C-alpha atoms as one frame of an Amber mdcrd trajectory, in Angstrom:
protein
  26.459  -3.567 -49.189  25.567  -0.657 -46.961  21.861  -1.143 -47.669  22.131
  -4.855 -46.840  23.904  -4.041 -43.579  21.214  -1.534 -42.601  18.453  -4.023
 -43.464  20.193  -6.741 -41.433  20.553  -4.411 -38.439  16.883  -3.382 -38.670
  15.805  -7.027 -38.866  17.907  -7.956 -35.842  16.469  -4.993 -33.942  12.900
  -6.073 -34.714  13.669  -9.657 -33.684  15.176  -8.426 -30.419  12.096  -6.316
 -29.641   9.839  -9.260 -30.504  11.727 -11.516 -28.078  11.674  -8.906 -25.315
   7.955  -8.202 -25.708   7.243 -11.917 -25.861   9.100 -12.539 -22.599   7.333
  -9.585 -20.952   3.970 -10.943 -22.095   4.783 -14.348 -20.584   5.832 -12.767
 -17.294   2.629 -10.690 -17.184   0.565 -13.773 -17.932   2.335 -15.690 -15.164
   1.678 -12.999 -12.559  -1.898 -12.303 -13.663  -2.911 -15.972 -13.680  -3.708
 -16.156  -9.916  -5.914 -13.067 -10.219  -7.688 -14.614 -13.204  -8.304 -17.847
 -11.273  -9.661 -15.923  -8.279 -11.947 -13.782 -10.412 -13.287 -16.645 -12.531
 -13.835 -18.848  -9.452 -15.734 -16.060  -7.683 -18.151 -15.867 -10.643 -18.879
 -19.620 -10.771 -21.418 -21.706  -8.893 -20.195 -24.398  -6.510 -21.373 -27.146
  -8.865 -19.373 -25.654 -11.722 -16.296 -25.297  -9.503 -16.463 -28.992  -8.563
 -17.044 -30.179 -12.130 -15.033 -27.718 -14.196 -11.456 -26.796 -14.961  -9.665
 -24.372 -12.647  -8.613 -22.201 -15.617 -11.918 -22.307 -17.477 -14.198 -19.311
 -17.831 -17.533 -19.411 -15.971 -20.279 -21.103 -17.973 -22.725 -18.679 -16.349
 -21.561 -15.485 -14.691 -23.003 -15.325 -11.175 -22.553 -12.587  -8.578 -24.131
 -14.489  -5.669 -20.723 -15.129  -4.078 -19.856 -11.412  -4.174 -23.141 -10.429
  -2.556 -22.726 -13.048   0.154 -19.079 -12.145   0.822 -20.010  -8.500   1.261
 -23.284  -8.864   3.113 -23.831 -12.202   4.845 -20.737 -14.448   4.929 -19.748
 -15.810   8.335 -16.580 -14.410   9.912 -16.717 -16.588  12.998 -19.975 -16.609
  14.980 -21.312 -13.540  13.153 -22.649 -13.744   9.590 -22.698 -10.118   8.501
 -20.171 -10.245   5.667 -17.154  -8.017   5.148 -18.872  -4.662   4.769 -18.458
  -3.570   8.379 -14.799  -4.615   8.490 -14.154  -2.890   5.161 -15.302   0.438
   6.592 -13.313  -0.281   9.767 -10.187  -0.434   7.621 -11.108   2.770   5.806
 -11.694   4.560   9.134  -8.117   4.038  10.350  -6.185   3.690   7.068  -7.087
   7.164   5.765  -6.022   9.148   8.875  -2.947   6.956   9.395  -1.789   7.583
   5.815  -2.458  11.327   5.954  -0.804  11.875   9.348   2.273   9.726   8.662
   2.777  11.426   5.288   2.613  14.892   6.855   5.000  13.889   9.642   7.411
  12.452   7.076   7.251  15.631   5.007   7.927  17.821   8.044  10.733  15.578
   9.302  12.366  15.415   5.883  12.175  19.199   5.554  13.692  19.812   8.988
  16.475  17.250   8.494  17.388  18.577   5.052  16.775  22.327   4.962  17.343
  23.157   8.649  20.231  20.979   9.680  20.909  21.123  13.408  23.434  19.559
  15.738  22.727  15.858  15.917  20.464  15.835  12.851  22.379  12.922  11.311
  21.991  10.958  14.557  18.246  11.657  14.617  17.941  10.559  10.999  19.929
   7.405  11.697  17.711   6.530  14.661  14.626   7.041  12.516  16.075   4.742
   9.871  16.510   1.997  12.454  12.720   1.960  12.651  12.576   0.800   9.017
  14.315  -2.453   9.946  12.561  -3.356  13.188  10.230  -6.350  12.670   6.585
  -5.936  13.660   6.870  -8.709  16.243   9.526  -6.823  18.235   7.249  -3.854
  18.979   4.089  -5.759  19.904   4.609  -5.839  23.677   5.952  -2.265  24.150
   3.282  -0.934  21.787   0.549  -2.747  23.738   1.855  -1.205  26.971   1.940
   2.233  25.351  -1.622   1.938  24.039  -2.796   0.810  27.466  -1.063   3.734
  29.172  -2.646   6.166  26.712  -6.093   4.583  27.141  -6.549   3.875  23.425
  -6.094   0.093  23.404  -8.539  -1.896  21.261  -9.742   1.205  19.422  -9.571
   2.749  15.968  -7.458   5.570  17.379  -5.013   2.996  18.713  -4.566   1.430
  15.266  -4.039   4.891  13.761  -1.374   5.600  16.383   0.421   2.288  15.766
   0.617   2.750  11.996   1.621   6.413  12.241   4.495   5.561  14.585   5.696
   2.652  12.473   5.227   4.449   9.150   6.920   7.727  10.112  10.400   6.250
   9.580   9.613   5.227   6.001   7.921   8.491   5.047  10.790  10.482   6.572
  13.241   8.514   4.427  11.199   9.200   1.282  10.885  12.934   1.866  14.451
  13.432   3.080  15.873  11.776  -0.046  13.586  13.902  -2.215  14.336  17.196
  -0.487  18.108  16.858  -0.919  17.469  17.425  -4.648  15.879  20.856  -3.993
  18.469  23.652  -4.314  19.492  25.210  -0.989  19.447  28.619  -2.672  15.660
  28.446  -2.854  15.370  28.288   0.927  18.087  30.911   1.418  16.284  33.323
  -0.899  13.054  32.813   1.034  14.849  33.513   4.316  16.259  36.757   2.877
  12.715  37.759   1.944  11.678  37.229   5.561   9.897  33.882   5.292  10.022
  31.770   8.434  10.327  28.039   9.042   6.646  27.204   8.573   6.046  29.718
   5.789   8.845  28.227   3.694   7.526  24.718   4.309   3.884  25.364   3.430
   4.380  27.948   0.669   7.494  26.664  -1.111   8.556  23.146  -0.144   5.182
  21.428   0.141   3.923  22.548  -3.312   7.107  21.053  -4.811   6.511  17.748
  -3.024   3.580  16.350  -5.030   5.566  13.461  -6.638   6.962  12.207  -3.327
   3.633  12.728  -1.557   2.099  10.324  -4.085   4.872   7.805  -3.377   4.332
   8.097   0.374   0.558   7.782   0.118   0.715   4.698  -2.102   3.367   3.044
   0.077   1.605   3.766   3.348  -1.852   2.897   2.042  -0.614  -0.477   0.810
   1.252  -1.261   4.026  -1.525  -0.208   6.388  -4.411  -1.709   4.409  -2.691
  -5.084   3.996  -1.477  -5.315   7.589  -2.727  -8.333   9.492  -0.511  -8.604
  12.578  -1.260  -5.219  14.148  -4.929  -5.610  13.283  -5.302  -8.974  14.977
  -3.241  -7.987  18.046  -4.528  -4.467  18.742  -8.214  -4.868  17.833 -11.033
  -7.307  18.460 -14.648  -7.965  17.585 -16.357  -5.342  15.452 -13.248  -3.110
  15.415 -11.077  -5.535  13.436  -9.827  -4.607   9.942 -10.816  -6.435   6.780
  -7.634  -8.537   6.675  -8.511 -10.161   9.998 -12.125 -10.644   8.915 -10.961
 -12.265   5.671  -8.839 -14.739   7.624 -11.819 -15.547   9.853 -14.113 -15.977
   6.851 -11.770 -18.345   5.018 -11.173 -20.440   8.145 -14.847 -20.572   9.187
 -16.560 -23.819   8.225 -20.359 -24.068   8.134 -20.629 -27.422   6.383 -19.921
 -26.752   2.688 -16.693 -24.994   1.731 -17.719 -22.117  -0.531 -14.625 -21.429
  -2.593 -16.407 -18.857  -4.730 -17.284 -16.786  -1.648 -13.705 -17.047  -0.361
 -12.322 -15.821  -3.691 -14.819 -12.964  -3.881 -13.939 -11.924  -0.326 -10.207
 -12.002  -1.116 -10.698  -9.759  -4.150 -12.862  -7.348  -2.149 -10.106  -7.116
   0.462  -7.425  -6.522  -2.186  -9.459  -4.224  -4.451  -8.527  -0.855  -2.850
  -4.776  -1.480  -3.186  -5.224  -2.771  -6.732  -7.154   0.361  -7.672  -4.542
   2.604  -6.059  -1.748   1.038  -8.103  -3.773   1.022 -11.325  -4.738   4.696
 -10.963  -1.502   6.081  -9.504   1.145   3.493 -10.423   2.887   5.694 -12.991
   3.054   8.544 -10.462   4.637   6.147  -7.964   7.509   5.360 -10.351   7.829
   9.013 -11.330   7.999  10.068  -7.686  10.682   7.499  -6.853  12.907   8.582
  -9.738  12.336  12.305  -9.046  14.584  12.121  -5.989  17.187   9.840  -7.512
  19.581  12.497  -8.827  20.998  15.541  -7.071  20.880  18.823  -8.994
């Protein structure tokens, strides 16, 4: 009887795993289907798109649409593709991510390890920034950029995203640093280490998991931003998200769906690669600061 009970339990366990994995496979298929449609459409000719099934594989794999989207597609009156706008995005995304991550690390360290009078109020005010919609800050931010003389420039976009992202990165680092024992900082103080020495020699080397979280979060937010890009830049300085919108809405006679799909994938590719390469570190970094002690 005991053997039968064990066999029944093992069978039920296998059935349960089979159902769970089956449901997960269906969910993955559901979420990956749009990407599959975009990729297959970008590799088809226009004639095949008109005549074929939306979910069918390309009869002949063609990269013409990718070449045109990158090099010669029209984004309004100019037909120079997305390449220039892609590098525009890189030129302000990288410094914005690096600077906002460093500011968040420093803020989190100061608010956690060197508590001062009013530190909770400062942290609360920073957290308010996480809940302010983009639209609310457009006018005051435009006035600020004008006063600083960096309106309609790459530096201006860096400034905007650093200011808006600092609240989120501060939250990440502060929640992570509360898990670091206070005794570690106290021991360093006894040994004569100062504020900056403790930060750069002790705290920052321990911060790799949360740095990865901050970088992935900020990179995704800044790269995919459309509103700030369209408001605070123009012409050749616009990011790839604005150029993609212009490309899709530009009509030159024939609607080239394969070029539109290729352009959309090119615009999304950096964030996809970031999550594919560093996705497991993102989850690990989030859970690293979940428990105190």
